[in-house]
N, C-alpha and C positions, 0 to 999 in steps of 0.2 A: 496673884497677878504675873501678867506676861503682856509683850506686846501683840497687837494684830495687825497683819499685813492689810494693804486696801485692795490685795490682788490684782493689781495691774502692774503687769512690766513694764521696761521703756520701750515696748512695741505696743504696749495698751491692748495687747489680748484679752484680759481677763475681763474686761467691760464688755461692752453694747456693740463700742467701736473698733474696730479690728482695724490693723494699721498701723505705721509710723507716722510720727509727729512729724511737719514739716517746719523745720525750724532752719530759715535762712538766713539768718546772722550769724548761726556758725560756720557756715560755708563760705569758700571764695566768691569774689564777686560774681564772677563768670558763671556761676552753679547757684543763682540766687532767682533760678526761673523756673515754675512747675506750668508744663504744659499736661493737659488730658483733659478726661472726660469727668463730670461731676457722678458719683455714683449711686448717692441718695440726695433726695430734696434736702436743702440748709435747714439747718437745724439750729436751734439757740440751745447756747451751753450753759453750764452752770456759773456762767458771770454775765447772763442775758446777752451776748452778741454771738454774730450768727458766723458759724465754723462749714468749712467745706470737706467732704470726704472726695479723694480725687484718684484716678486708675492713670498712671502715666503712661505711655506708649511702652514700656517692658512690662508691664502688669502689676509694677507697684502700688500699693493704695497707701495715700499720705490725706493726714489730716490737717488742714491747717489751725491757725491759732486764731484765739477769739478777738483779736484785735480789734478797736474800735473804727479804726481806719478801713480795715478790709470788711470788717461788717456794715459798715454803711455802702459800700460798694456792692456786694453780695445781694443786699436790698434792692438797692437800685437799679439793680440791672435785674431785677426779678428772676436768678438763677433756678433750674428746677433737675432734675434727675436726666441726665444722656445732655445735658449743655457741655458744649466743648469749648475751655477755657483756658487763659494763660495770666498767670499771677505773677508779679514781679516785685520783688523785694527790692524797696529803692533806700533803705537803711533807718536810722534813726532821726528825727526832727528836732526842733531846737527844743534845749532843756526849758520845764515851765518855769515862772519865778516861782510858784510854791514848791518848796522844796518835799512836799509831801509825795508829788505826783513824780513819776520819770518822763522821760522825754518819749513821744510817741514812734512806734513804729509805722514807718510810710510803704505801700504798697499801691501798686497799679495793676486792676484786675481788667480783664476783657473776655467778652464772650463772642464765639465765632457765629456769625450771622450768614446766614447762605443767599447768596445772589445779592449781596451788597459789595 
């Protein structure tokens, strides 16, 4: 018997999606915004929520989380490859009454619209 590794390292380079996970809750408040270009059409992940792959102005590739609040905004804005976006992490919302759930992560997602 032996342990089997998933093959996915902390930068997620072992799977289909190469890039670093954007985890803004681990950053200082003034570093919790991601701006860049969507490099693939949004996809649903293993939890059934949309996530984005974004290239920032420095060439870094970031993969957003699959939090419900962000997923709904991705769907509502009908994002696609080459869209320019800005996503700001607003922190966690109120703790739900049911202790089996955790507080939601809140985001503000914006899409750049030319000529408006």
